[in-house]
C-alpha positions as CSV (number, residue, x, y, z in Angstrom):
1,X,-27.0,-54.9,61.2
2,X,-28.9,-52.0,62.7
3,X,-28.1,-49.8,59.7
4,X,-29.2,-52.5,57.3
5,X,-32.5,-52.8,59.2
6,X,-33.2,-49.1,59.0
7,X,-32.9,-49.2,55.2
8,X,-34.4,-52.6,54.5
9,X,-36.8,-52.9,57.4
10,X,-35.5,-56.3,58.5
11,X,-32.1,-57.0,60.1
12,X,-30.1,-59.9,58.6
13,X,-29.8,-62.9,60.8
14,X,-26.0,-63.6,60.7
15,X,-26.5,-67.1,62.1
16,X,-28.6,-68.1,59.1
17,X,-26.7,-66.7,56.2
18,X,-25.2,-69.0,53.5
19,X,-21.8,-70.1,54.9
20,X,-20.9,-71.7,51.6
21,X,-21.4,-68.6,49.4
22,X,-18.9,-68.8,46.5
23,X,-19.1,-65.0,45.9
24,X,-18.1,-64.2,49.5
25,X,-15.1,-66.7,49.4
26,X,-14.0,-65.2,46.0
27,X,-14.0,-61.8,47.7
28,X,-11.9,-63.1,50.5
29,X,-9.5,-65.1,48.2
30,X,-8.8,-62.0,46.2
31,X,-7.2,-60.5,49.3
32,X,-9.9,-57.8,49.3
33,X,-10.2,-57.9,53.1
34,X,-9.3,-54.4,54.4
35,X,-11.5,-53.7,57.4
36,X,-12.5,-57.4,57.9
37,X,-12.2,-59.0,61.3
38,X,-8.9,-60.9,61.8
39,X,-8.0,-61.2,58.1
40,X,-7.2,-57.6,57.2
41,X,-3.5,-57.4,58.0
42,X,-0.9,-57.3,55.2
43,X,0.4,-60.7,56.4
44,X,-3.1,-62.2,56.3
45,X,-3.8,-60.7,52.9
46,X,-0.7,-62.3,51.5
47,X,-1.5,-65.6,53.1
48,X,-5.1,-65.6,51.9
49,X,-4.0,-65.2,48.3
50,X,-1.8,-68.3,48.8
51,X,-4.1,-70.6,50.7
52,X,-7.5,-69.5,49.1
53,X,-9.9,-70.6,51.9
54,X,-13.2,-72.0,50.6
55,X,-15.0,-73.0,53.8
56,X,-15.2,-72.2,57.5
57,X,-12.6,-74.8,58.4
58,X,-10.2,-73.2,56.0
59,X,-10.9,-69.8,57.6
60,X,-10.2,-71.2,61.1
61,X,-6.8,-72.3,59.8
62,X,-6.2,-69.0,58.2
63,X,-6.9,-67.1,61.4
64,X,-4.7,-69.4,63.4
65,X,-1.7,-69.8,61.1
66,X,-0.5,-66.2,61.0
67,X,0.5,-66.4,64.7
68,X,3.9,-66.7,66.4
69,X,3.4,-70.4,67.3
70,X,2.9,-71.7,63.8
71,X,5.3,-69.2,62.3
72,X,8.2,-70.0,64.7
73,X,7.4,-73.7,64.4
74,X,7.9,-73.6,60.7
75,X,4.3,-74.6,59.8
76,X,3.4,-71.9,57.3
77,X,5.3,-72.7,54.1
78,X,4.8,-76.5,54.4
79,X,1.1,-76.0,54.9
80,X,0.8,-73.7,51.9
81,X,2.8,-76.1,49.7
82,X,0.8,-79.1,50.8
83,X,-2.5,-77.3,50.4
84,X,-1.5,-76.6,46.8
85,X,-0.4,-80.2,46.2
86,X,-3.7,-81.5,47.6
87,X,-5.6,-79.1,45.3
88,X,-3.7,-80.4,42.2
89,X,-4.3,-84.0,43.3
90,X,-8.0,-83.5,43.8
91,X,-8.3,-81.8,40.4
92,X,-6.8,-84.9,38.8
93,X,-9.2,-87.2,40.8
94,X,-6.4,-88.5,43.1
95,X,-6.3,-88.8,46.8
96,X,-3.7,-86.9,48.9
97,X,-2.0,-87.9,52.1
98,X,0.2,-85.2,53.6
99,X,3.7,-86.1,54.7
100,X,4.2,-86.6,58.4
101,X,7.2,-86.7,60.6
102,X,5.9,-90.0,61.9
103,X,2.8,-92.2,61.2
104,X,1.7,-91.8,64.9
105,X,0.9,-88.2,64.1
106,X,-1.7,-88.9,61.4
107,X,-4.8,-88.5,63.6
108,X,-3.5,-85.4,65.3
109,X,-2.3,-83.6,62.2
110,X,-4.1,-84.9,59.2
111,X,-6.6,-82.1,59.1
112,X,-3.8,-79.5,59.0
113,X,-1.7,-81.3,56.4
114,X,0.9,-82.6,58.8
115,X,1.8,-79.4,60.7
116,X,0.8,-78.0,64.0
117,X,-1.6,-75.1,63.6
118,X,-3.8,-75.2,66.7
119,X,-2.7,-75.2,70.4
120,X,-4.8,-78.3,71.0
121,X,-2.6,-80.2,68.6
122,X,0.4,-79.7,70.7
123,X,-1.2,-81.8,73.4
124,X,-2.4,-84.4,70.9
125,X,1.1,-84.7,69.4
126,X,2.7,-85.2,72.8
127,X,0.1,-87.9,73.6
128,X,0.4,-89.6,70.3
129,X,4.1,-89.5,69.8
130,X,5.5,-89.6,73.3
131,X,2.7,-91.3,75.2
132,X,2.0,-88.4,77.6
133,X,-0.8,-89.2,80.0
134,X,-3.6,-86.8,80.9
135,X,-1.7,-85.3,83.8
136,X,1.4,-84.5,81.7
137,X,-0.7,-83.1,78.9
138,X,-2.5,-80.8,81.4
139,X,0.8,-79.7,82.8
140,X,2.0,-78.9,79.3
141,X,-1.2,-76.9,78.5
142,X,-0.7,-74.8,81.7
143,X,3.0,-74.2,80.8
144,X,2.0,-72.9,77.4
145,X,-0.2,-70.2,79.0
146,X,2.4,-68.8,81.3
147,X,5.1,-66.2,80.9
148,X,8.5,-67.6,80.1
149,X,6.6,-70.6,78.8
150,X,9.5,-71.6,76.5
151,X,11.7,-72.4,79.5
152,X,8.9,-74.4,81.0
153,X,8.2,-76.3,77.8
154,X,11.8,-77.2,77.3
155,X,11.7,-78.8,80.7
156,X,9.4,-81.5,79.1
157,X,12.1,-82.6,76.6
158,X,13.4,-85.6,78.6
159,X,9.9,-87.0,79.2
160,X,9.1,-86.4,75.6
161,X,12.3,-88.1,74.3
162,X,11.9,-91.1,76.5
163,X,8.2,-91.5,75.7
164,X,8.9,-91.2,72.0
165,X,11.7,-93.8,72.3
166,X,9.3,-96.3,73.9
167,X,7.1,-95.8,70.9
168,X,9.9,-96.6,68.5
169,X,10.4,-93.0,67.3
170,X,14.0,-92.1,66.4
171,X,15.4,-89.3,68.5
172,X,16.1,-86.9,65.5
173,X,12.4,-87.2,64.6
174,X,11.4,-86.6,68.2
175,X,13.7,-83.6,68.4
176,X,12.2,-82.0,65.3
177,X,8.6,-82.5,66.5
178,X,9.5,-81.2,70.0
179,X,11.0,-78.0,68.4
180,X,7.5,-77.4,66.9
181,X,5.9,-78.0,70.3
182,X,8.2,-75.5,72.0
183,X,7.4,-73.0,69.3
184,X,3.9,-72.7,70.7
185,X,5.4,-70.9,73.7
186,X,5.3,-67.9,71.3
187,X,1.4,-68.0,71.3
188,X,-1.0,-69.9,69.2
189,X,-4.8,-70.3,69.0
190,X,-6.8,-73.2,70.4
191,X,-9.0,-74.6,67.6
192,X,-12.2,-73.4,69.2
193,X,-10.9,-69.9,69.4
194,X,-9.8,-70.0,65.7
195,X,-13.2,-71.5,64.6
196,X,-15.1,-68.7,66.4
197,X,-12.9,-66.0,64.9
198,X,-13.2,-67.7,61.4
199,X,-16.9,-67.5,61.7
200,X,-16.8,-63.8,62.6
201,X,-14.4,-63.2,59.7
202,X,-16.9,-64.8,57.3
203,X,-19.8,-62.9,58.7
204,X,-17.8,-59.7,58.3
205,X,-17.0,-60.6,54.7
206,X,-20.7,-61.3,54.0
207,X,-21.7,-57.9,55.3
208,X,-18.8,-56.3,53.4
209,X,-19.8,-58.0,50.2
210,X,-23.6,-57.5,50.2
211,X,-24.0,-54.3,52.3
212,X,-20.8,-52.3,51.7
213,X,-22.3,-48.9,52.5
214,X,-23.5,-50.0,55.9
215,X,-20.3,-51.9,56.6
216,X,-18.1,-48.9,55.8
217,X,-20.4,-46.6,57.9
218,X,-20.1,-48.9,60.9
219,X,-16.3,-49.2,60.4
220,X,-16.0,-45.4,60.4
221,X,-18.1,-45.1,63.5
222,X,-16.0,-47.6,65.4
223,X,-12.6,-46.2,64.9
224,X,-9.9,-46.5,66.0
225,X,-9.6,-50.2,65.5
226,X,-7.8,-52.7,63.3
227,X,-4.9,-51.8,61.1
228,X,-6.1,-48.9,58.9
229,X,-6.7,-45.2,59.4
230,X,-10.0,-43.5,58.3
231,X,-8.1,-42.1,55.3
232,X,-7.1,-45.6,54.2
233,X,-10.6,-46.9,54.8
234,X,-12.0,-44.0,52.8
235,X,-9.8,-44.8,49.8
236,X,-10.8,-48.5,50.1
237,X,-14.5,-47.5,50.0
238,X,-13.9,-45.4,46.9
239,X,-12.2,-48.4,45.3
240,X,-15.5,-50.2,45.9
241,X,-17.6,-47.4,44.4
242,X,-18.9,-46.3,47.8
243,X,-19.0,-42.5,47.9
244,X,-18.0,-40.7,51.0
245,X,-20.0,-37.4,51.5
246,X,-18.3,-34.6,53.4
247,X,-19.7,-33.4,56.7
248,X,-22.6,-31.0,56.2
249,X,-24.2,-29.0,59.1
250,X,-27.6,-29.5,57.5
251,X,-27.3,-33.2,56.5
252,X,-24.8,-34.9,58.9
253,X,-25.7,-36.5,62.2
254,X,-23.1,-36.7,65.0
255,X,-21.8,-40.0,63.7
256,X,-21.5,-41.3,60.1
257,X,-24.8,-42.3,58.5
258,X,-26.1,-44.0,55.4
259,X,-27.5,-41.4,52.9
260,X,-28.9,-42.6,49.5
261,X,-26.4,-45.5,49.3
262,X,-23.5,-43.3,50.3
263,X,-21.7,-42.7,53.5
264,X,-22.3,-39.2,55.1
265,X,-19.5,-38.3,57.4
266,X,-20.7,-37.2,60.8
267,X,-20.1,-33.8,62.4
268,X,-18.2,-35.4,65.2
269,X,-15.5,-36.3,62.8
270,X,-14.5,-32.7,62.1
271,X,-11.1,-31.7,63.5
272,X,-11.1,-29.5,66.6
273,X,-14.7,-30.5,67.3
274,X,-15.8,-33.2,69.6
275,X,-19.0,-35.2,70.2
276,X,-20.4,-32.5,72.5
277,X,-20.0,-29.8,69.9
278,X,-21.5,-32.0,67.1
279,X,-24.4,-33.0,69.3
280,X,-25.2,-29.3,70.1
281,X,-25.3,-28.5,66.4
282,X,-27.5,-31.4,65.5
283,X,-30.0,-30.8,68.4
284,X,-30.2,-27.1,67.5
285,X,-31.0,-28.0,63.9
286,X,-33.7,-30.5,65.0
287,X,-35.3,-27.8,67.2
288,X,-35.3,-24.9,64.8
289,X,-34.7,-26.3,61.3
290,X,-31.8,-26.1,58.9
291,X,-29.1,-23.5,59.3
292,X,-29.7,-20.6,56.8
293,X,-26.3,-19.0,56.8
294,X,-22.9,-19.0,58.4
295,X,-24.2,-16.3,60.8
296,X,-27.2,-18.4,61.7
297,X,-24.8,-21.3,62.5
298,X,-22.6,-19.1,64.6
């Protein structure tokens, strides 16, 4: 944002951008997300191409679904298949109701097509299917946040089974649902957490799409982070026609900078140098002008 302000005079207000921008979602759905917050891993790129998120709610699910809880709970493939089925139904002007293990789960799981994606839904499922009261739900929430939480969660089975039976739920159905509940001992996102991360992912994608030079410059300056090396990020920049200019003692700053719609690599990125060396070279240049020769630099 600061780099964009330097070039354009006004910083973009990321709280006021268009959150329904088709071009940004097309960019995301293409799996072109290297360097984007939360959606850059290979697993996320593969999932994005299958789920094709088109709004912030979809992105919240996208962020949350590639986590151990939903994966171990078997939510991933059913969600993808049902999302595709819903899309085909809507294209034909038909409504779509996702399949559920039991009708009592409709309110808790309708938004995620009948599978548990968010940690909050674990509590909602236990309340809806097994009649857990507020105290039991809170005890379950605490158990999910502890080490060895699988053992703690499994300790709720008897109460879950009996509560489900009182609600007329067959034990095999209760068993299948409880296995999904226990899977969240492996870690899952609360919905609020996923929504916040989905928002940041979209804002990252918006910057990436409309201001790629500044985005790559900022990525370079904040390494190491994420999944990719500087070399991989540089190749990705070249794929997007963003040129990477080599370090230059008369043009580079200490860090990477934007130079004529290109990324100039900073002197601090030279091997065997450090920030102190690079800063000394830049300060000397600013005091006495450009270096005239190798001898002058030495």
